[in-house]
N, C-alpha and C positions, 0 to 999 in steps of 0.2 A: 448323437447316440441316444437311443431310447432306453430308459431305465426299466427293467422288468417291474411290473406292478407290485409283486410281492416284496420288493426291496424298499418301497415307499413306507415310511414309518407307520402310519395308521393302517395301511393294508397289511403290512407284515404282522401286526398285532392280531387283526381279524383272521388272517390265514393260519395263525398259530405256528409260524416258522420263525424261530429266533434268527436275528441277523448276527452271525458270528464271522463273516468274511472280513478279511483285512490282514494287516501286519501286526503281530503281537510280540511284545518283549517277553521272553521266556526265561524262567529260572527253574532248573531241575535240581533236586536235592536227593542224591542216592541214599538209600537206607544204609545203616551201619553194617548190616549183614549181607550187603551185595557182594558178589564175587568179582571185584575189580582187580585186574591184573597189576603187577608192579609197574609203576610209572603212569598208571591210569588216573583219570580225573575223579577225585573223590568228592568233588562239588564244593560249592554250588557250580553247576554247569550252566553257562549263560549262552543264550542264543536268540534267534528270531524264528517265529512260527508264522507262516503265511497260509491262511485258510482261504481257499476259493470255494464259492458256494453258488449253486443255482437252486431253484425251487426243489429239484429232485435229487441233486448230488452235492457232495462235499468232498473236497480233496485238500490234503495237508502236505506242506513242505516244511521241514524243520532244518535249520542251519546253525552250526556252531563254527568256530574258527578251525575245527579239526575234521568235521564230517557233515554230511547232509542225509536227510531221510525223506522218503516219499511214501504217502499212504497208498495202500492197495485196496482197502475196503473201509467203509465208514457208515455210520448210522446215527441218527438222532432219534432218541426214544423218549416219549413222554413218561415221566415218573408217575406211577399209579396213584400215589397219595398227594399229588400236588398239581395245580393248574399252571403254576409259574415255573416249576422246576423240570428240566429235561436232562438227559444224559447223552453225551456225545462220545461214541466209541470209535476208534480207528486203529487199524493194524497197519504197520509200516515196515519198510526195509531201510537199512542204514548202511552207508558206505563211507569209510574214512578217506581222507586225502592220502595219497600214496605214501607220504612220509610217516604216517601213523598206522599203516596197515598191519605191521608186525604185532602191534599191541592191541589194535582195535579192528579186528577182522569183521567182515560184513555180518550183520545179524538182523533179526526180526523182533518186533515188539508190538505191544498193544498199549493204548492210552485210553483212560476214561476221564472225561472232564464233566463237571457239573455246570449246567447253564441255568442261571436264575434270571428270569425276565426276558423280554423280547430283544433288547439291545444292550447286552452286558458289556461293561468296560473292563471286567476282569473275569478270569476263569480259574478254577482250581481243580486238581484231580490227582491221579496216580498213573504210573507207568510200570511195566514189567517187560523183561526181554528173555529171549531164549539163551542168553549168556548168564542167566541167573542173577540179573541185576533188577532192582526195583527202586521206586522212590516217589517223591511228590513233585507235582508240576504246578507252577503258578504262572499265569499269563496276564499281562496288562496291555490293553489295546493302545497301539501307537496311532494308526489311521486305517482307513478303509481300502488302501491300495493293495492289490494282489499281483501286480505285474512287476515283480522284483527278482533279480538274480540273487545268488547267495551273498555276494559282496554288497549289493544294494540293500538287501534286507538287514544284514548285520550293521551297516552304516546307519540305517533308519532307526535302529534300536540302540545305537551307540555302542555296539560290541564290534570293534574292528579287529581284523587279523593283525597279530603282532609279529 
């Protein structure tokens, strides 16, 4: 299999495209004023984020033991005041497993992550949803694999379904 040129470390730096693809260990911390229904997870929410990336597109899948999300739009924007800092925005739809649907109905949200450098090992940012929840996001890179199911991704980051 031929690796796209922009994914080669030196070329990625010259092209100005950060390499954020891979499987990430995710921790979400809802803010205290989020509208979380009774029985809902007040955090931290642990999961796996799988980021697929080509030179032109980026797609995100986020998995917890209760639900999965998929991005519908995304963009990486260069921060005006920095050559090393970029902002990664994505909008997503989330669906809970059937057993959690009564409490966690389908919803949409947006996440903003700050990217520092060309090959970050961690990302931080915020999220907000149309269910009036918001919070902080922290990601730690596990590996560069992007071909994972929900179960595989959660196992890779050591968050297994209980």
